[in-house]
Backbone as XML, in Angstrom:
<?xml version="1.0"?>
<chain id="A" units="angstrom">
  <residue number="1" name="UNK">
    <atom name="N" x="129.102" y="-148.511" z="-74.810"/>
    <atom name="CA" x="127.480" y="-148.301" z="-75.034"/>
    <atom name="C" x="126.746" y="-148.905" z="-74.397"/>
  </residue>
  <residue number="2" name="UNK">
    <atom name="N" x="125.551" y="-148.050" z="-73.420"/>
    <atom name="CA" x="124.474" y="-149.172" z="-72.888"/>
    <atom name="C" x="123.408" y="-149.437" z="-73.039"/>
  </residue>
  <residue number="3" name="UNK">
    <atom name="N" x="122.797" y="-150.784" z="-72.583"/>
    <atom name="CA" x="121.937" y="-151.993" z="-73.489"/>
    <atom name="C" x="120.977" y="-150.793" z="-74.275"/>
  </residue>
  <residue number="4" name="UNK">
    <atom name="N" x="120.056" y="-149.863" z="-73.160"/>
    <atom name="CA" x="119.303" y="-149.020" z="-73.697"/>
    <atom name="C" x="119.481" y="-148.298" z="-75.538"/>
  </residue>
  <residue number="5" name="UNK">
    <atom name="N" x="120.354" y="-147.784" z="-75.027"/>
    <atom name="CA" x="120.689" y="-147.063" z="-76.451"/>
    <atom name="C" x="121.226" y="-148.166" z="-77.677"/>
  </residue>
  <residue number="6" name="UNK">
    <atom name="N" x="121.510" y="-149.531" z="-77.291"/>
    <atom name="CA" x="121.142" y="-150.837" z="-78.850"/>
    <atom name="C" x="120.101" y="-150.970" z="-78.408"/>
  </residue>
  <residue number="7" name="UNK">
    <atom name="N" x="119.440" y="-150.725" z="-77.591"/>
    <atom name="CA" x="117.953" y="-151.688" z="-78.049"/>
    <atom name="C" x="117.427" y="-150.757" z="-78.679"/>
  </residue>
  <residue number="8" name="UNK">
    <atom name="N" x="117.401" y="-150.068" z="-78.463"/>
    <atom name="CA" x="116.922" y="-147.966" z="-79.972"/>
    <atom name="C" x="117.220" y="-149.058" z="-81.299"/>
  </residue>
  <residue number="9" name="UNK">
    <atom name="N" x="117.900" y="-149.169" z="-81.392"/>
    <atom name="CA" x="118.106" y="-149.921" z="-82.676"/>
    <atom name="C" x="117.146" y="-150.791" z="-83.021"/>
  </residue>
  <residue number="10" name="UNK">
    <atom name="N" x="117.166" y="-151.473" z="-82.009"/>
    <atom name="CA" x="115.932" y="-153.240" z="-82.411"/>
    <atom name="C" x="114.380" y="-152.741" z="-82.798"/>
  </residue>
  <residue number="11" name="UNK">
    <atom name="N" x="114.022" y="-151.535" z="-81.655"/>
    <atom name="CA" x="112.883" y="-151.173" z="-82.132"/>
    <atom name="C" x="111.786" y="-152.027" z="-83.586"/>
  </residue>
  <residue number="12" name="UNK">
    <atom name="N" x="110.738" y="-152.584" z="-82.391"/>
    <atom name="CA" x="109.568" y="-153.168" z="-83.418"/>
    <atom name="C" x="110.561" y="-153.975" z="-84.473"/>
  </residue>
  <residue number="13" name="UNK">
    <atom name="N" x="111.492" y="-154.977" z="-83.404"/>
    <atom name="CA" x="111.578" y="-156.536" z="-83.920"/>
    <atom name="C" x="111.404" y="-157.213" z="-83.038"/>
  </residue>
  <residue number="14" name="UNK">
    <atom name="N" x="111.064" y="-158.631" z="-83.755"/>
    <atom name="CA" x="111.460" y="-160.052" z="-82.446"/>
    <atom name="C" x="112.176" y="-160.349" z="-82.229"/>
  </residue>
  <residue number="15" name="UNK">
    <atom name="N" x="111.907" y="-160.175" z="-80.070"/>
    <atom name="CA" x="112.852" y="-160.682" z="-79.257"/>
    <atom name="C" x="112.954" y="-160.979" z="-78.543"/>
  </residue>
  <residue number="16" name="UNK">
    <atom name="N" x="113.872" y="-162.302" z="-77.467"/>
    <atom name="CA" x="113.561" y="-162.639" z="-75.805"/>
    <atom name="C" x="114.059" y="-161.610" z="-75.110"/>
  </residue>
  <residue number="17" name="UNK">
    <atom name="N" x="113.173" y="-161.462" z="-74.190"/>
    <atom name="CA" x="113.712" y="-160.308" z="-73.481"/>
    <atom name="C" x="113.852" y="-161.625" z="-71.964"/>
  </residue>
  <residue number="18" name="UNK">
    <atom name="N" x="114.653" y="-161.065" z="-71.071"/>
    <atom name="CA" x="114.511" y="-161.800" z="-69.602"/>
    <atom name="C" x="114.380" y="-160.996" z="-68.912"/>
  </residue>
  <residue number="19" name="UNK">
    <atom name="N" x="113.737" y="-160.653" z="-67.571"/>
    <atom name="CA" x="113.551" y="-159.867" z="-66.955"/>
    <atom name="C" x="113.940" y="-160.116" z="-65.274"/>
  </residue>
  <residue number="20" name="UNK">
    <atom name="N" x="114.037" y="-159.462" z="-64.458"/>
    <atom name="CA" x="114.426" y="-159.749" z="-62.932"/>
    <atom name="C" x="113.136" y="-160.563" z="-62.898"/>
  </residue>
  <residue number="21" name="UNK">
    <atom name="N" x="111.401" y="-160.376" z="-62.910"/>
    <atom name="CA" x="110.473" y="-161.308" z="-63.224"/>
    <atom name="C" x="109.782" y="-162.252" z="-63.666"/>
  </residue>
  <residue number="22" name="UNK">
    <atom name="N" x="110.552" y="-162.173" z="-65.470"/>
    <atom name="CA" x="110.130" y="-162.552" z="-66.372"/>
    <atom name="C" x="110.872" y="-162.708" z="-67.195"/>
  </residue>
  <residue number="23" name="UNK">
    <atom name="N" x="110.033" y="-164.028" z="-68.399"/>
    <atom name="CA" x="111.000" y="-163.954" z="-69.408"/>
    <atom name="C" x="109.958" y="-164.054" z="-71.038"/>
  </residue>
  <residue number="24" name="UNK">
    <atom name="N" x="110.270" y="-163.214" z="-71.682"/>
    <atom name="CA" x="108.976" y="-163.561" z="-72.766"/>
    <atom name="C" x="109.851" y="-163.698" z="-74.150"/>
  </residue>
  <residue number="25" name="UNK">
    <atom name="N" x="109.050" y="-164.079" z="-75.131"/>
    <atom name="CA" x="109.056" y="-163.989" z="-76.589"/>
    <atom name="C" x="108.334" y="-162.358" z="-76.821"/>
  </residue>
  <residue number="26" name="UNK">
    <atom name="N" x="108.355" y="-161.759" z="-77.359"/>
    <atom name="CA" x="107.843" y="-160.437" z="-77.985"/>
    <atom name="C" x="108.783" y="-159.772" z="-79.064"/>
  </residue>
  <residue number="27" name="UNK">
    <atom name="N" x="108.219" y="-158.612" z="-79.058"/>
    <atom name="CA" x="107.767" y="-157.416" z="-80.029"/>
    <atom name="C" x="108.742" y="-155.875" z="-79.282"/>
  </residue>
  <residue number="28" name="UNK">
    <atom name="N" x="109.794" y="-155.155" z="-79.362"/>
    <atom name="CA" x="110.237" y="-154.414" z="-78.481"/>
    <atom name="C" x="109.382" y="-153.242" z="-79.227"/>
  </residue>
  <residue number="29" name="UNK">
    <atom name="N" x="108.521" y="-152.341" z="-78.485"/>
    <atom name="CA" x="107.685" y="-151.494" z="-79.477"/>
    <atom name="C" x="108.510" y="-149.887" z="-78.879"/>
  </residue>
  <residue number="30" name="UNK">
    <atom name="N" x="108.776" y="-150.289" z="-77.481"/>
    <atom name="CA" x="109.751" y="-149.349" z="-77.459"/>
    <atom name="C" x="111.247" y="-148.658" z="-76.680"/>
  </residue>
  <residue number="31" name="UNK">
    <atom name="N" x="112.409" y="-147.964" z="-76.562"/>
    <atom name="CA" x="112.923" y="-147.977" z="-75.394"/>
    <atom name="C" x="113.564" y="-147.081" z="-75.442"/>
  </residue>
  <residue number="32" name="UNK">
    <atom name="N" x="113.212" y="-146.865" z="-73.628"/>
    <atom name="CA" x="113.855" y="-145.563" z="-73.536"/>
    <atom name="C" x="114.527" y="-145.417" z="-72.197"/>
  </residue>
  <residue number="33" name="UNK">
    <atom name="N" x="115.182" y="-144.764" z="-71.595"/>
    <atom name="CA" x="116.158" y="-144.412" z="-70.711"/>
    <atom name="C" x="115.414" y="-145.356" z="-69.479"/>
  </residue>
  <residue number="34" name="UNK">
    <atom name="N" x="113.887" y="-144.978" z="-69.162"/>
    <atom name="CA" x="113.616" y="-145.843" z="-67.689"/>
    <atom name="C" x="112.684" y="-146.680" z="-68.146"/>
  </residue>
  <residue number="35" name="UNK">
    <atom name="N" x="111.857" y="-146.872" z="-69.205"/>
    <atom name="CA" x="111.200" y="-147.870" z="-69.257"/>
    <atom name="C" x="111.669" y="-148.887" z="-70.438"/>
  </residue>
  <residue number="36" name="UNK">
    <atom name="N" x="110.723" y="-149.860" z="-71.503"/>
    <atom name="CA" x="110.460" y="-150.281" z="-71.794"/>
    <atom name="C" x="109.345" y="-150.709" z="-72.557"/>
  </residue>
  <residue number="37" name="UNK">
    <atom name="N" x="109.138" y="-151.036" z="-73.421"/>
    <atom name="CA" x="107.463" y="-151.259" z="-73.393"/>
    <atom name="C" x="107.904" y="-152.437" z="-74.783"/>
  </residue>
  <residue number="38" name="UNK">
    <atom name="N" x="107.407" y="-153.421" z="-74.073"/>
    <atom name="CA" x="107.368" y="-154.954" z="-74.873"/>
    <atom name="C" x="105.991" y="-155.727" z="-75.198"/>
  </residue>
  <residue number="39" name="UNK">
    <atom name="N" x="105.689" y="-155.498" z="-76.072"/>
    <atom name="CA" x="104.185" y="-156.352" z="-76.714"/>
    <atom name="C" x="104.495" y="-158.030" z="-76.426"/>
  </residue>
  <residue number="40" name="UNK">
    <atom name="N" x="103.875" y="-159.254" z="-75.834"/>
    <atom name="CA" x="104.105" y="-160.335" z="-75.249"/>
    <atom name="C" x="103.336" y="-161.035" z="-76.352"/>
  </residue>
  <residue number="41" name="UNK">
    <atom name="N" x="104.335" y="-162.193" z="-77.220"/>
    <atom name="CA" x="103.294" y="-163.083" z="-78.173"/>
    <atom name="C" x="103.268" y="-164.541" z="-77.488"/>
  </residue>
  <residue number="42" name="UNK">
    <atom name="N" x="101.849" y="-165.096" z="-77.088"/>
    <atom name="CA" x="101.528" y="-166.303" z="-77.403"/>
    <atom name="C" x="102.641" y="-167.260" z="-77.699"/>
  </residue>
  <residue number="43" name="UNK">
    <atom name="N" x="103.159" y="-167.653" z="-77.524"/>
    <atom name="CA" x="103.947" y="-168.777" z="-78.731"/>
    <atom name="C" x="103.521" y="-170.040" z="-79.632"/>
  </residue>
  <residue number="44" name="UNK">
    <atom name="N" x="101.849" y="-170.107" z="-78.462"/>
    <atom name="CA" x="101.702" y="-171.915" z="-78.770"/>
    <atom name="C" x="99.921" y="-170.591" z="-79.959"/>
  </residue>
  <residue number="45" name="UNK">
    <atom name="N" x="99.339" y="-169.279" z="-80.206"/>
    <atom name="CA" x="98.466" y="-168.913" z="-80.547"/>
    <atom name="C" x="99.314" y="-167.830" z="-81.383"/>
  </residue>
  <residue number="46" name="UNK">
    <atom name="N" x="99.871" y="-167.640" z="-81.271"/>
    <atom name="CA" x="101.280" y="-166.516" z="-82.266"/>
    <atom name="C" x="100.419" y="-165.116" z="-81.737"/>
  </residue>
  <residue number="47" name="UNK">
    <atom name="N" x="99.573" y="-164.966" z="-81.069"/>
    <atom name="CA" x="98.867" y="-163.560" z="-81.396"/>
    <atom name="C" x="99.838" y="-162.987" z="-79.984"/>
  </residue>
  <residue number="48" name="UNK">
    <atom name="N" x="99.410" y="-161.714" z="-79.467"/>
    <atom name="CA" x="100.144" y="-160.350" z="-78.771"/>
    <atom name="C" x="98.882" y="-160.982" z="-77.394"/>
  </residue>
  <residue number="49" name="UNK">
    <atom name="N" x="99.456" y="-161.190" z="-76.473"/>
    <atom name="CA" x="98.618" y="-161.733" z="-75.333"/>
    <atom name="C" x="98.270" y="-160.299" z="-74.054"/>
  </residue>
  <residue number="50" name="UNK">
    <atom name="N" x="99.707" y="-159.593" z="-74.501"/>
    <atom name="CA" x="99.667" y="-158.548" z="-73.174"/>
    <atom name="C" x="100.912" y="-157.158" z="-73.785"/>
  </residue>
  <residue number="51" name="UNK">
    <atom name="N" x="100.862" y="-156.559" z="-72.761"/>
    <atom name="CA" x="101.967" y="-155.556" z="-73.652"/>
    <atom name="C" x="102.694" y="-155.120" z="-71.962"/>
  </residue>
  <residue number="52" name="UNK">
    <atom name="N" x="103.976" y="-155.101" z="-71.894"/>
    <atom name="CA" x="104.322" y="-155.038" z="-70.437"/>
    <atom name="C" x="105.392" y="-153.309" z="-70.706"/>
  </residue>
  <residue number="53" name="UNK">
    <atom name="N" x="105.791" y="-153.462" z="-69.162"/>
    <atom name="CA" x="106.304" y="-151.859" z="-69.155"/>
    <atom name="C" x="107.349" y="-152.220" z="-68.141"/>
  </residue>
  <residue number="54" name="UNK">
    <atom name="N" x="108.929" y="-152.447" z="-68.380"/>
    <atom name="CA" x="110.237" y="-153.424" z="-67.811"/>
    <atom name="C" x="110.962" y="-151.741" z="-67.504"/>
  </residue>
  <residue number="55" name="UNK">
    <atom name="N" x="111.276" y="-151.690" z="-66.366"/>
    <atom name="CA" x="112.305" y="-150.820" z="-65.438"/>
    <atom name="C" x="113.401" y="-151.424" z="-66.647"/>
  </residue>
  <residue number="56" name="UNK">
    <atom name="N" x="114.082" y="-150.551" z="-67.556"/>
    <atom name="CA" x="115.298" y="-151.041" z="-67.627"/>
    <atom name="C" x="116.778" y="-151.335" z="-67.232"/>
  </residue>
  <residue number="57" name="UNK">
    <atom name="N" x="117.012" y="-150.294" z="-66.076"/>
    <atom name="CA" x="117.127" y="-151.736" z="-64.500"/>
    <atom name="C" x="117.015" y="-152.805" z="-64.510"/>
  </residue>
  <residue number="58" name="UNK">
    <atom name="N" x="116.380" y="-152.984" z="-64.864"/>
    <atom name="CA" x="115.849" y="-155.005" z="-64.268"/>
    <atom name="C" x="116.175" y="-155.895" z="-65.599"/>
  </residue>
  <residue number="59" name="UNK">
    <atom name="N" x="116.084" y="-155.574" z="-66.759"/>
    <atom name="CA" x="116.268" y="-156.143" z="-67.885"/>
    <atom name="C" x="118.042" y="-156.788" z="-67.911"/>
  </residue>
  <residue number="60" name="UNK">
    <atom name="N" x="117.629" y="-158.448" z="-67.715"/>
    <atom name="CA" x="119.063" y="-159.237" z="-67.574"/>
    <atom name="C" x="119.684" y="-159.817" z="-68.818"/>
  </residue>
  <residue number="61" name="UNK">
    <atom name="N" x="118.989" y="-160.371" z="-69.902"/>
    <atom name="CA" x="119.168" y="-160.691" z="-70.831"/>
    <atom name="C" x="117.949" y="-160.091" z="-72.048"/>
  </residue>
  <residue number="62" name="UNK">
    <atom name="N" x="119.082" y="-160.090" z="-73.696"/>
    <atom name="CA" x="118.090" y="-160.350" z="-74.202"/>
    <atom name="C" x="118.380" y="-160.954" z="-75.736"/>
  </residue>
  <residue number="63" name="UNK">
    <atom name="N" x="117.744" y="-161.910" z="-76.347"/>
    <atom name="CA" x="118.505" y="-162.650" z="-77.263"/>
    <atom name="C" x="117.637" y="-161.733" z="-78.808"/>
  </residue>
  <residue number="64" name="UNK">
    <atom name="N" x="118.178" y="-161.510" z="-79.343"/>
    <atom name="CA" x="117.980" y="-160.938" z="-80.406"/>
    <atom name="C" x="117.774" y="-161.925" z="-82.345"/>
  </residue>
  <residue number="65" name="UNK">
    <atom name="N" x="118.494" y="-162.539" z="-82.362"/>
    <atom name="CA" x="118.083" y="-163.748" z="-83.303"/>
    <atom name="C" x="118.098" y="-164.854" z="-82.724"/>
  </residue>
  <residue number="66" name="UNK">
    <atom name="N" x="118.032" y="-166.041" z="-83.550"/>
    <atom name="CA" x="118.083" y="-167.395" z="-83.630"/>
    <atom name="C" x="117.109" y="-168.630" z="-83.763"/>
  </residue>
  <residue number="67" name="UNK">
    <atom name="N" x="117.425" y="-170.094" z="-83.404"/>
    <atom name="CA" x="116.025" y="-170.348" z="-84.394"/>
    <atom name="C" x="114.448" y="-170.128" z="-83.673"/>
  </residue>
  <residue number="68" name="UNK">
    <atom name="N" x="114.420" y="-169.946" z="-82.337"/>
    <atom name="CA" x="113.256" y="-169.756" z="-81.533"/>
    <atom name="C" x="112.945" y="-168.215" z="-82.305"/>
  </residue>
  <residue number="69" name="UNK">
    <atom name="N" x="113.274" y="-166.633" z="-82.127"/>
    <atom name="CA" x="112.999" y="-166.010" z="-83.084"/>
    <atom name="C" x="112.808" y="-166.055" z="-84.456"/>
  </residue>
  <residue number="70" name="UNK">
    <atom name="N" x="113.701" y="-166.670" z="-85.032"/>
    <atom name="CA" x="113.581" y="-166.497" z="-86.567"/>
    <atom name="C" x="111.939" y="-167.680" z="-87.192"/>
  </residue>
  <residue number="71" name="UNK">
    <atom name="N" x="111.695" y="-168.546" z="-86.216"/>
    <atom name="CA" x="110.817" y="-169.438" z="-85.753"/>
    <atom name="C" x="108.959" y="-168.725" z="-85.820"/>
  </residue>
  <residue number="72" name="UNK">
    <atom name="N" x="109.254" y="-167.627" z="-84.541"/>
    <atom name="CA" x="108.290" y="-166.552" z="-84.488"/>
    <atom name="C" x="107.638" y="-165.655" z="-85.869"/>
  </residue>
  <residue number="73" name="UNK">
    <atom name="N" x="108.764" y="-165.159" z="-85.876"/>
    <atom name="CA" x="108.883" y="-163.926" z="-86.851"/>
    <atom name="C" x="108.243" y="-164.897" z="-88.336"/>
  </residue>
  <residue number="74" name="UNK">
    <atom name="N" x="108.589" y="-166.210" z="-89.093"/>
    <atom name="CA" x="108.127" y="-166.609" z="-89.698"/>
    <atom name="C" x="106.594" y="-166.926" z="-89.268"/>
  </residue>
  <residue number="75" name="UNK">
    <atom name="N" x="106.339" y="-167.519" z="-88.502"/>
    <atom name="CA" x="104.525" y="-167.817" z="-88.094"/>
    <atom name="C" x="103.738" y="-166.409" z="-88.152"/>
  </residue>
  <residue number="76" name="UNK">
    <atom name="N" x="104.027" y="-165.252" z="-87.659"/>
    <atom name="CA" x="103.429" y="-164.338" z="-87.611"/>
    <atom name="C" x="103.377" y="-163.876" z="-89.028"/>
  </residue>
  <residue number="77" name="UNK">
    <atom name="N" x="104.306" y="-163.536" z="-89.494"/>
    <atom name="CA" x="104.866" y="-162.972" z="-91.430"/>
    <atom name="C" x="104.038" y="-163.878" z="-92.052"/>
  </residue>
  <residue number="78" name="UNK">
    <atom name="N" x="103.497" y="-165.035" z="-91.494"/>
    <atom name="CA" x="102.184" y="-166.117" z="-92.568"/>
    <atom name="C" x="100.561" y="-165.751" z="-91.907"/>
  </residue>
  <residue number="79" name="UNK">
    <atom name="N" x="100.970" y="-165.350" z="-90.593"/>
    <atom name="CA" x="99.519" y="-165.056" z="-90.214"/>
    <atom name="C" x="98.703" y="-163.528" z="-91.551"/>
  </residue>
  <residue number="80" name="UNK">
    <atom name="N" x="100.234" y="-163.104" z="-91.665"/>
    <atom name="CA" x="99.905" y="-161.550" z="-92.509"/>
    <atom name="C" x="98.861" y="-161.742" z="-93.802"/>
  </residue>
  <residue number="81" name="UNK">
    <atom name="N" x="98.313" y="-160.438" z="-94.175"/>
    <atom name="CA" x="97.666" y="-160.963" z="-95.703"/>
    <atom name="C" x="97.931" y="-158.864" z="-95.643"/>
  </residue>
  <residue number="82" name="UNK">
    <atom name="N" x="97.512" y="-159.143" z="-97.371"/>
    <atom name="CA" x="98.041" y="-158.114" z="-98.369"/>
    <atom name="C" x="97.395" y="-156.964" z="-97.679"/>
  </residue>
  <residue number="83" name="UNK">
    <atom name="N" x="96.344" y="-157.283" z="-97.138"/>
    <atom name="CA" x="95.277" y="-155.904" z="-96.388"/>
    <atom name="C" x="96.163" y="-155.381" z="-95.356"/>
  </residue>
  <residue number="84" name="UNK">
    <atom name="N" x="97.186" y="-155.968" z="-94.190"/>
    <atom name="CA" x="97.549" y="-155.583" z="-92.951"/>
    <atom name="C" x="98.822" y="-154.734" z="-93.546"/>
  </residue>
  <residue number="85" name="UNK">
    <atom name="N" x="98.859" y="-154.068" z="-94.859"/>
    <atom name="CA" x="100.702" y="-152.921" z="-94.727"/>
    <atom name="C" x="99.540" y="-151.919" z="-94.257"/>
  </residue>
</chain>
């Protein structure tokens, strides 16, 4: 199975991605054959700081679980209000 095929299963999930020129925590918005769309989360403010488009062949590492990811999910979830549905 190719990495992009697996990432398709994790769209709209929070994760850590390391690519050729950077590494960030964020939310995977879209995973396609030629690029992925990734919303970066500023871990200090828990706000989305920017959206990056990363060419799929440049992705080196993806972390979907772990303590850091769980903390980010918990903090962003605590910021949600019932009106955000």
